[in-house]
Phi, psi and omega in degrees: 000143182277175182294326182292312181301319177296313175302316179292318181296325182291319176298312181290321183291313179300322179293312184294319177296323171302320177296321187288312197271310183237021176059028182173155181280161175264007190114154186287333180286312182292326176290332176290309182300315180295328185285322175297315177291321176301316176304319183292317183290312179302312176305317181291319182286317177302319177298323187285333177263005172098004177269169178285132172286194175299116189253354185154202183262082177212181186296327179295316182291327182290318178299316178300314182297321184291310178306314174298319179292327173301314177296316181294322180290326178290323171299320179301315178295320182291326180281303183292333185074155179267141180267138179283143173245128182254000000 
């Protein structure tokens, strides 16, 4: 998959994961970074359990990337902490 494909898949996966985890995006740059890292983490996890990792620009790869991005986003919240709003 090309670099452009990874960026597009990362943006979509990061945005979907942000909607699932915190009901809103973190901004396009952070969503893209979390999505790309999530695709790598998700591919590693799915490969480790014997399932197909990110294989290209398709629905399975988007699913794997979103699962990975959710994991990365939860870790991001655990490390950065949630800010309270009053």
